[in-house]
C-alpha positions in Angstrom: 0.0 0.0 0.0 1.3 3.4 -0.9 0.3 6.2 1.6 0.1 9.9 0.8 2.1 12.5 2.7 -0.8 13.4 5.0 -1.3 9.8 6.2 2.5 9.3 6.6 2.5 12.4 8.8 -0.3 11.1 10.9 1.4 7.8 11.4 4.7 9.4 12.4 3.0 11.9 14.8 0.9 9.1 16.4 3.9 6.9 16.9 6.6 9.4 18.0 4.7 12.2 19.7 1.6 10.4 21.1 3.4 7.1 21.8 0.5 5.0 20.3 1.3 1.5 19.4 1.7 0.4 15.8 -1.2 -2.0 16.3 -3.5 0.8 17.6 -2.4 3.1 14.8 -3.3 0.5 12.2 -6.7 -0.1 13.8 -7.5 3.7 14.0 -6.5 4.4 10.4 -7.8 1.2 8.9 -4.5 0.1 7.4 -2.3 -2.9 7.9 0.1 -3.2 10.7 2.9 -4.0 8.2 2.3 -0.7 6.5 2.4 1.2 9.8 5.6 -0.7 10.8 7.3 0.2 7.5 6.5 3.9 7.9 7.4 4.0 11.6 10.7 2.3 11.2 12.1 4.2 8.2 12.0 7.5 6.5 9.8 6.5 3.6 7.6 9.1 2.0 
């Protein structure tokens, strides 16, 4: 799945600033945990 810059920003903000788990981010945004992991671990845009 390719995410747009806005969704990428949401993922990074939720993970780094709000300390929300990757599983919870995936649930809230309706995307796979693998996608969330990919964007939390790296600097992909």
